[in-house]
C-alpha positions as CSV (number, residue, x, y, z in Angstrom):
1,M,-74.5,-59.8,14.2
2,T,-76.1,-59.9,10.6
3,R,-73.8,-59.7,7.6
4,A,-75.1,-56.2,6.8
5,A,-74.1,-54.9,10.2
6,A,-70.7,-56.7,10.0
7,R,-70.0,-54.9,6.6
8,R,-71.1,-51.5,8.0
9,S,-68.7,-52.3,11.2
10,V,-66.0,-52.9,8.6
11,R,-66.5,-49.8,6.8
12,L,-66.5,-47.8,10.0
13,V,-63.1,-49.1,11.3
14,P,-61.0,-47.0,8.9
15,A,-63.1,-43.9,9.4
16,L,-62.6,-44.2,13.2
17,L,-58.9,-45.0,12.7
18,F,-58.7,-41.7,10.6
19,A,-60.5,-39.6,12.9
20,G,-58.4,-40.9,16.0
21,A,-55.3,-40.1,13.9
22,L,-56.6,-36.6,12.9
23,T,-57.3,-35.8,16.8
24,A,-53.9,-37.2,17.7
25,W,-52.3,-35.0,15.1
26,A,-54.2,-31.9,16.2
27,D,-53.4,-32.7,19.8
28,R,-49.7,-32.8,19.0
29,H,-49.9,-29.3,17.2
30,V,-51.5,-27.6,20.1
31,V,-48.9,-25.9,22.0
32,A,-51.1,-24.2,24.7
33,T,-54.6,-23.7,25.6
34,V,-56.3,-20.5,26.9
35,D,-59.9,-21.0,28.5
36,D,-59.8,-24.4,26.7
37,R,-59.3,-22.6,23.4
38,P,-56.2,-24.1,21.6
39,V,-53.0,-22.2,20.4
40,H,-51.5,-24.1,17.4
41,R,-48.0,-24.5,16.3
42,D,-48.9,-22.7,13.3
43,E,-49.7,-19.6,15.0
44,L,-46.6,-19.7,17.1
45,L,-44.4,-20.4,14.0
46,A,-45.8,-17.4,12.3
47,A,-45.5,-15.2,15.3
48,A,-41.8,-16.0,15.8
49,A,-40.8,-16.3,12.0
50,F,-38.7,-13.3,12.0
51,A,-36.8,-14.2,15.2
52,L,-36.6,-17.9,13.9
53,E,-35.1,-16.7,10.7
54,E,-32.5,-14.6,12.6
55,T,-31.5,-17.7,14.7
56,E,-31.1,-19.7,11.5
57,L,-28.8,-17.1,10.1
58,Q,-26.8,-17.2,13.1
59,R,-26.3,-20.9,12.8
60,L,-25.5,-20.6,9.3
61,R,-22.7,-17.9,10.1
62,C,-21.4,-20.3,12.9
63,Q,-21.1,-22.9,10.4
64,A,-19.2,-21.0,8.0
65,E,-17.0,-19.8,10.8
66,A,-16.4,-23.4,11.7
67,D,-15.3,-24.1,8.3
68,R,-12.8,-21.2,8.3
69,N,-11.5,-22.2,11.5
70,H,-11.0,-25.7,10.2
71,D,-8.8,-24.2,7.3
72,D,-7.0,-21.9,9.6
73,V,-5.9,-25.0,11.8
74,L,-4.7,-26.9,8.7
75,R,-2.6,-23.8,7.5
76,S,-1.1,-23.3,11.0
77,F,0.0,-27.0,11.2
78,L,1.3,-27.1,7.6
79,R,3.5,-23.9,8.4
80,D,4.8,-25.6,11.6
81,L,5.6,-28.8,9.9
82,V,7.4,-26.8,7.0
83,H,9.3,-24.7,9.5
84,R,10.4,-27.8,11.4
85,R,11.8,-29.4,8.3
86,L,13.5,-26.0,7.2
87,L,15.1,-25.8,10.5
88,D,16.5,-29.3,10.4
89,L,17.8,-28.7,6.9
90,E,19.5,-25.5,8.0
91,A,20.9,-27.1,11.2
92,G,22.3,-30.0,9.1
93,R,23.9,-27.5,6.6
94,T,25.4,-25.2,9.3
95,G,26.6,-28.2,11.5
96,T,24.7,-26.9,14.7
97,T,21.6,-27.9,16.4
98,V,17.9,-26.2,15.9
99,D,18.0,-25.0,19.5
100,A,21.3,-23.5,19.4
101,M,20.5,-22.0,15.7
102,L,17.2,-20.6,17.2
103,A,19.0,-19.2,20.4
104,S,21.4,-17.4,18.1
105,V,18.6,-15.7,15.9
106,R,16.6,-14.5,19.0
107,A,19.9,-13.1,20.4
108,S,20.4,-11.2,17.3
109,A,17.2,-9.2,18.0
110,P,18.0,-5.5,18.7
111,P,18.0,-4.3,22.2
112,V,14.9,-2.6,23.6
113,E,15.9,1.2,24.0
114,T,14.5,3.1,26.9
115,Q,12.6,5.3,24.7
116,A,10.8,2.3,23.2
117,V,9.6,1.5,26.8
118,E,8.6,5.0,27.5
119,R,6.7,5.2,24.2
120,F,4.8,2.0,24.9
121,Y,3.9,3.2,28.3
122,L,2.6,6.4,27.1
123,Q,0.5,4.9,24.2
124,N,-1.1,2.4,26.8
125,R,-1.4,4.8,29.8
126,D,-5.1,4.6,30.0
127,R,-4.9,0.7,30.4
128,I,-1.9,0.7,32.8
129,P,-2.9,1.8,36.4
130,Y,0.6,1.8,37.6
131,S,3.7,4.3,37.3
132,L,6.2,3.7,34.7
133,A,8.9,2.9,37.2
134,A,6.6,0.2,38.4
135,V,6.1,-1.7,35.1
136,A,9.3,-0.5,33.1
137,D,10.8,-4.1,33.4
138,Q,7.6,-6.0,32.4
139,I,7.3,-3.6,29.3
140,R,10.8,-4.2,28.4
141,A,10.5,-8.0,28.7
142,Y,7.4,-7.7,26.6
143,L,9.0,-5.6,23.9
144,R,12.0,-7.9,24.0
145,Q,9.9,-10.9,23.4
146,Q,8.2,-9.2,20.3
147,A,11.6,-8.2,18.8
148,E,12.8,-12.0,19.1
149,Q,9.6,-13.2,17.5
150,R,10.1,-10.9,14.6
151,A,13.6,-12.0,14.2
152,E,12.5,-15.6,14.1
153,A,10.0,-14.9,11.6
154,E,12.3,-13.1,9.3
155,F,14.8,-16.0,9.7
156,L,12.2,-18.5,8.7
157,S,10.9,-16.3,5.8
158,A,14.6,-16.3,4.5
159,L,14.8,-20.3,5.0
160,E,11.6,-20.5,2.9
161,R,13.2,-18.5,0.1
162,R,16.5,-20.4,0.3
163,F,15.0,-23.8,0.2
164,A,12.3,-22.9,-2.4
165,V,9.3,-23.7,-0.3
166,D,6.1,-24.0,-2.3
167,Y,2.7,-24.2,-0.3
168,R,0.2,-26.1,-2.4
169,L,-2.6,-26.2,0.0
170,E,-5.5,-24.5,-2.0
171,P,-6.7,-21.2,-0.6
172,F,-9.9,-21.3,1.5
173,R,-13.0,-20.6,-0.7
174,I,-16.6,-20.1,-0.1
175,A,-19.1,-20.6,-2.8
176,V,-20.9,-17.3,-3.4
177,D,-23.4,-16.9,-6.2
178,A,-22.1,-14.1,-8.6
179,D,-24.8,-14.5,-11.3
180,G,-27.9,-12.3,-12.0
181,F,-26.8,-9.4,-9.8
182,A,-25.6,-6.0,-10.5
183,A,-22.0,-6.3,-11.8
184,R,-19.3,-4.3,-13.6
185,G,-16.6,-5.9,-15.7
186,P,-16.9,-8.7,-18.3
187,A,-19.0,-11.9,-17.3
188,D,-16.1,-14.1,-18.5
189,A,-13.5,-12.5,-16.4
190,P,-11.1,-14.7,-14.9
191,V,-11.5,-13.0,-11.4
192,T,-14.9,-12.1,-9.8
193,I,-15.1,-10.0,-6.5
194,V,-18.5,-10.5,-4.9
195,E,-19.0,-7.6,-2.4
196,F,-21.8,-7.8,0.3
197,S,-22.3,-4.1,1.3
198,D,-24.5,-1.5,3.0
199,F,-25.3,1.8,1.6
200,E,-25.3,3.4,5.0
201,C,-21.9,1.9,6.2
202,P,-19.1,4.2,6.3
203,F,-16.3,1.5,5.9
204,C,-18.3,0.3,2.6
205,A,-17.7,4.0,1.3
206,S,-14.0,3.8,2.2
207,I,-13.2,0.8,0.3
208,L,-14.7,2.2,-3.0
209,P,-11.6,3.9,-4.2
210,A,-9.7,0.6,-3.8
211,L,-12.4,-1.2,-5.8
212,K,-12.6,1.3,-8.6
213,R,-8.6,1.3,-8.9
214,A,-8.8,-2.6,-9.1
215,E,-11.5,-2.2,-11.8
216,Q,-9.2,0.2,-13.7
217,E,-5.9,-1.7,-13.2
218,Y,-7.4,-5.1,-14.0
219,A,-9.7,-4.1,-16.8
220,G,-10.8,-7.0,-18.8
221,K,-9.7,-9.4,-16.1
222,L,-12.0,-8.3,-13.2
223,R,-15.7,-8.4,-12.6
224,V,-17.0,-6.7,-9.5
225,V,-20.4,-8.0,-8.2
226,Y,-22.6,-6.1,-5.7
227,R,-24.9,-7.9,-3.2
228,H,-26.9,-6.5,-0.2
229,F,-26.1,-6.9,3.4
230,P,-28.1,-4.0,5.3
231,L,-27.2,-3.9,8.9
232,T,-30.5,-2.8,9.9
233,E,-29.8,-2.9,13.7
234,I,-27.6,0.0,13.4
235,H,-28.5,1.6,9.9
236,A,-32.1,2.8,9.9
237,H,-32.0,3.6,6.2
238,A,-30.1,0.7,4.8
239,Q,-32.9,-1.6,4.0
240,K,-34.7,0.9,1.9
241,A,-31.6,2.3,0.3
242,A,-30.7,-1.5,-1.1
243,E,-34.3,-1.7,-2.3
244,A,-34.0,1.5,-3.9
245,A,-30.6,0.4,-5.8
246,L,-32.7,-2.6,-7.2
247,C,-35.5,-0.1,-8.3
248,A,-32.9,2.0,-9.9
249,G,-31.7,-1.2,-11.6
250,E,-34.9,-1.8,-13.3
251,Q,-34.2,1.3,-15.1
252,G,-30.6,0.6,-16.0
253,G,-29.4,3.0,-13.1
254,F,-28.1,0.8,-10.4
255,W,-24.4,2.0,-10.4
256,E,-25.6,5.6,-10.9
257,L,-27.6,5.6,-7.7
258,H,-24.9,3.3,-5.9
259,D,-22.5,5.9,-6.4
260,L,-24.6,8.9,-5.3
261,M,-25.8,7.0,-2.3
262,F,-22.3,6.4,-1.1
263,A,-21.5,10.0,-1.9
264,E,-24.3,11.2,0.1
265,Q,-24.6,8.6,3.1
266,G,-26.2,11.1,5.2
267,A,-29.2,11.6,3.2
268,L,-30.8,8.2,2.7
269,S,-34.4,8.6,3.9
270,V,-37.1,7.6,1.5
271,P,-37.7,11.3,0.2
272,D,-33.9,11.5,-0.1
273,L,-33.7,8.3,-2.3
274,K,-36.5,9.4,-4.4
275,D,-35.0,12.9,-4.8
276,K,-31.5,11.1,-5.8
277,A,-33.6,9.0,-8.4
278,G,-34.7,12.0,-10.2
279,R,-31.3,13.7,-10.1
280,I,-29.8,10.6,-12.1
281,G,-32.5,10.8,-14.6
282,L,-34.8,7.9,-13.6
283,D,-38.4,7.9,-14.3
284,R,-39.8,9.0,-10.8
285,T,-43.2,7.7,-11.3
286,G,-42.0,4.2,-11.9
287,F,-39.0,4.6,-9.3
288,D,-41.4,5.9,-6.7
289,A,-44.1,3.1,-7.3
290,C,-41.3,0.5,-7.0
291,L,-39.8,1.7,-3.9
292,D,-43.2,2.4,-2.1
293,S,-44.3,-1.2,-3.1
294,G,-41.5,-3.1,-1.1
295,R,-41.3,-5.4,-3.9
296,H,-37.5,-6.0,-3.6
297,Y,-37.8,-6.3,0.1
298,E,-37.4,-10.4,-0.2
299,T,-34.7,-10.0,-2.8
300,V,-32.5,-8.1,-0.2
301,R,-33.5,-10.7,2.3
302,A,-32.3,-13.3,0.0
303,D,-28.9,-11.7,-0.3
304,I,-28.7,-11.5,3.5
305,R,-29.3,-15.3,4.0
306,A,-26.8,-15.9,1.3
307,A,-24.2,-13.6,3.2
308,A,-25.0,-15.6,6.2
309,V,-24.2,-18.9,4.5
310,A,-21.0,-17.2,3.4
311,G,-20.2,-16.3,7.0
312,V,-20.7,-12.6,6.6
313,S,-21.4,-10.8,9.9
314,G,-20.3,-7.1,8.9
315,T,-19.4,-5.0,5.9
316,P,-17.7,-4.5,3.6
317,A,-17.2,-8.4,3.0
318,L,-15.5,-9.4,-0.3
319,F,-14.9,-12.7,-1.8
320,V,-12.3,-12.9,-4.5
321,N,-13.1,-15.9,-6.6
322,G,-14.7,-17.0,-3.3
323,R,-11.6,-16.1,-1.2
324,P,-13.0,-14.1,1.8
325,L,-11.6,-10.6,2.6
326,S,-13.3,-8.9,5.5
327,G,-13.4,-5.3,6.2
328,A,-12.3,-2.1,4.4
329,V,-9.0,-3.6,3.3
330,P,-6.5,-1.4,1.2
331,F,-5.9,-1.8,-2.5
332,E,-2.8,-3.7,-1.9
333,T,-4.6,-6.6,-0.1
334,I,-7.3,-6.7,-2.9
335,A,-4.5,-6.7,-5.6
336,A,-2.4,-9.3,-4.0
337,A,-5.5,-11.8,-4.0
338,I,-6.2,-10.9,-7.6
339,D,-2.7,-11.3,-8.7
340,D,-2.5,-14.8,-7.0
341,E,-5.8,-15.8,-8.8
342,L,-4.4,-14.7,-12.1
343,D,-1.3,-16.7,-11.6
344,R,-3.1,-19.7,-10.5
345,L,-5.3,-19.6,-13.6
346,G,-2.4,-18.5,-15.9
347,A,-4.3,-15.3,-16.7
348,R,-1.7,-12.6,-16.2
């Protein structure tokens, strides 16, 4: 071989290696062939994009649920450890044994009256395929067990007060972004509630009075942030309603439309949303163009992804300084969480 031919051969080797690598890469990214025509992985991923996103959201929710279960386990075992220590202390104080003390507590539970057995049977008649006479003893035993458990729980609560138990395990929290979203209340409020909600959800509407009462009673100390979690599988208009709220927000009318949509949940079609925008004084041309363009679709999807990371699977879902409260909880539950946060922060 001449020197020139050798040089050409040396130059050819990298090109051949590159071509071979490119062919191998292409082969790996062909997931099927039809009449010798390839179906590429990119096509597959594009076709499955929405379903894959839903699968990823499910994975994120499972991870958040696992984190919450981990915390539940710790709290349960901490409570058991504290209760065991309390029982030992009380047994030593009273000169008895733990077993004897608990037996006495259970025996103090009030007897189960016949009327209670009959009432339980009637309340559960559709699930009990037997006559009252056939199951009366089982019902009485079940109600007796419940009464004993209540007596024991009350006894342990009294011991916690007597021996000044102070649980110091921090509340379970999930980091949820609250900045840059529609909000009411001061930005520097010591307590922030982030709500993931759905304008077509009746339970979300039912919690509004409790949230508004909280805003009033904790004025200056509470900020309420609204984020979107439309349940599109069961609420056909929820996605566009969420987008409509964001379009209204462009004109400073988020909360006005928010309140009107919840007040009129039966009328959330696109024409209804546009009519509502006009009724609260928004510029209809700008609002209609915004809603029709779908430009806030991805904003809503981003909220849905954030909700999944936080373990949200239904609405309403509240996070009080990151502490999760699920469902249409009453004002008292919300207030208890707020009060505890204010106490922890020394911000009463």
